[in-house]
C-alpha positions in Angstrom: 108.0 117.1 81.1 106.9 120.5 81.8 106.6 121.1 85.4 107.9 118.8 88.4 106.6 120.0 92.1 108.1 118.2 95.0 107.1 117.9 98.5 109.5 115.9 101.2 108.3 115.5 105.1 110.9 114.2 107.3 109.7 111.8 110.3 113.0 110.8 112.4 115.2 108.9 110.1 112.2 108.9 107.2 111.8 110.9 104.2 108.5 111.0 102.6 109.1 112.5 99.2 106.0 113.3 97.0 107.4 113.9 93.2 104.2 115.5 90.8 105.9 115.3 87.0 103.6 117.0 84.4 104.6 116.0 80.8 102.8 118.0 78.1 102.6 117.3 74.3 101.8 120.4 72.3 102.1 118.2 68.6 99.3 116.1 67.2 101.0 112.8 67.4 101.3 110.5 70.2 104.5 110.5 72.0 106.3 108.4 74.9 108.3 109.4 77.6 110.5 106.8 79.8 110.7 108.9 83.7 113.5 107.0 85.4 113.9 107.7 89.4 116.8 106.3 90.9 116.5 105.3 94.6 118.7 104.8 97.2 119.4 101.9 99.3 116.2 100.7 101.3 113.9 103.5 99.7 110.8 102.1 98.6 107.4 103.1 95.8 104.6 103.1 97.9 102.3 104.9 95.5 101.7 105.2 91.5 99.0 107.2 89.9 98.0 109.1 86.8 96.0 111.7 86.0 93.3 110.8 83.1 91.1 113.6 82.6 91.0 115.1 85.8 90.7 111.7 87.4 93.4 110.1 89.4 94.1 106.6 88.2 96.3 104.5 90.6 98.8 102.2 89.6 99.4 98.9 91.0 103.4 98.0 92.2 104.0 94.6 90.9 107.5 92.7 90.6 109.7 93.6 87.8 109.2 90.3 85.8 105.5 91.3 86.2 105.9 94.2 85.1 107.6 94.0 82.0 105.5 90.9 81.1 102.2 93.9 81.4 104.2 96.6 80.0 104.6 94.7 76.3 100.7 93.0 76.5 100.0 96.8 76.8 102.1 98.2 74.1 100.7 95.7 71.7 97.5 96.6 72.6 98.3 100.8 72.1 96.9 101.2 75.7 99.0 103.6 78.0 100.9 101.3 80.2 100.7 103.6 83.3 
């Protein structure tokens, strides 16, 4: 991880937080990272996207079991699971 930007907007009792996390790989090898973002009770994720060659690729939020199955299928195909 080479950079993290955080922006927070407050709307009454609701806080909307945007994180931009930059990962950098200065090696010639493919590397893998795990990013864990523990959320407080009642918090939700509303958007997830990856910047691939300067274009934002929107992620799709799915339930945990469906996400795990998709992740395992993608890993077998050596495709970025984001």
